[in-house]
N, C-alpha and C positions, 0 to 999 in steps of 0.2 A: 670562541672555539667552535669549529665546525663539527657536525656529526661524525665526520671521518676521523677526527682527532679523539673522539670518545673511546673508540675501540682500543687503541694502544694504551690510553690512560687506564681504562678498566682492566686490561690484561696485566698491566705492570704496577698497579696502585699499591699492592702489598709490599713489593720489593722497594718501590720508590719511597713509601712511607717509612719503612724500616731504615733505609739509608738516610733519609732526611732526619729522623729522630736521632740516630747516632751522630750525624754531623752537627745537629743543633746542640747536642749535649757536649760534644767534644770541642767545638770552636769557642764558646765564651769562657770556658774554664781556664785555659791558659791566659786569656786576656785579663782575667781577674787575679789569678794566683801569682803569675810572674811579677806584675807590678807590686803586689803586696809583699813578696819576698825581697823586693828591692826598696822597701820602705816608702813606697808611693802611698799617698793618702787613700783611705777607703773610697771616698767619693770619686777620685780620679780612676781608681781601679775598677769601680763599677762602670764608669763611663767607657773605659777601655774594653771591658768585657762585652758591652753592648755594641760598641763600634765594630768589634771583631765578630760578634755573634749574629748580628742582623745585617744581611747582605742585600744588595739590590737585585731582587728576583726579577723585577720587570725588565731591567737592563739585560739580564741573562736570557730572558725569553726573546727579546727583540734581536739580540745577537744570534741566538740559535736559529731563529726563523728567517732573518734577513741576510745575515752575513754567511752563516753556515748553510742555510737553506734546508733545515731539518726540523720538522715538527717534533719528531721523537726526541731530539736533543733538548727541546724546550720543556718537556714533561717534568724532569726533575726540578727545574726552577719553578714550575707552576705549583707542584706539590709543596715544595719548600716555602714558596710565597704564602701559602695558606697556613701551614703548620708552624712556621718560625715564630710568629707572634705569641702563640699560646705557649710554646716551649720556652721562649725568652721570658715570658711572665713567670713561668714556673721556676726558672733559674733566678730571676731577679728578686722575687720576694724573700727567699732565704738569705741572700747576700746584702740586702738593704740594711740589716743590723740596727738595733736600737739599744742594745745592752752594754755597749762599750767594747764588745768583741764581735768580729764578723763571723760568718759561717765556718771559716777555717780556724777559728779560735785565736786569731791575731788581734791584738788590741787596736782599736781604731784611734787615729790621731785626733779625732774630733771629740773624744770623750774624756772626762776627768780621769778615768781608770788607766788611760794610755800613758799618763805621766808617772804612774807608780811602778 
């Protein structure tokens, strides 16, 4: 990132961060809850949520700067690329479940309590 890119990043970091946090919280939830409502196993639902929740920020940056030719368009992907792993970890720990029920209260198929 060149010094010329720091100015738009600094000027827009607050808005970019807020949008990134909202996006990071909204994207993995359906990837987990929809499969669980369709009786997909908990482990497959967790994998689905992370597949949806973690996107290729590097590819977005390359496309924005080379194909579109806009440094400004790459800024959201850059902020997302930094924040997504922390937010994904915060989402992942509660849904990893160990008690026979996941975070949504749905019995996990991997536990003895799921058969009762």
